[in-house]
Residue, then its C-alpha position, 0 to 999 in steps of 0.5 A: x231386657x227381653x223383647x217379644x219375638x217378632x214373627x213377621x218380616x218388617x220388610x216383606x211381611x212373610x213369616x220369619x224363622x228362628x235360626x239361632x238359640x243361645x243359653x244365657x247361662x253357659x252361652x251355648x249356641x245352637x243354629x238351625x231352623x226352628x219353628x215358632x208355635x202359632x201362639x207366638x203370633x198372637x198379640x199381647x192382648x190376645x195372649x192375655x185373653x187366652x190365659x184368662x180363658x184357660x184359667x177359667x176353663x173355657x167358662x165364658x161367664x167366668x171370662x166375662x166376669x174376669x175381664x168385665x166384658x160382655x158375652x158377645x165381646x168374649x165370642x168376638x175375641x175368640x173368633x179373632x184369635x181363632x182366625x189369627x191362629x189360621x183356623x176358620x171359625x165356625x159360622x153362626x149357622x153351624x152352632x150345635x144345638x146340643x152345645x147350646x143346651x150344655x152351655x145353658x145347663x152349665x150356666x155359661x150362657x143365659x136363657x136369652x143368649x141361648x135363644x139368640x144363638x138358636x135363632x141364628x141358625 
């Protein structure tokens, strides 16, 4: 049984480093310091959301349908994942008007959602 790689030390909570890799076929072992990708630190639920988001090509309306959640919930999950990856999510007042119009034209958001986003600026 394969277990998910833990990324933080259970004692001090600092980031762990992978130091040993082994081939399950020929048993070759390689020792060194290897870095994990940022995605490795995401929870199982967050990784599932990222997979759905990518298969929907970033179309929030499709993500809503696929997961049966609302637009604000999709945005909240995206913000949470962005933060988990160590990035600063854009503040609501930094939303680009052109992006909102593009999302509206592509059917990713409704007119009401676009108005709400523009009023948040």
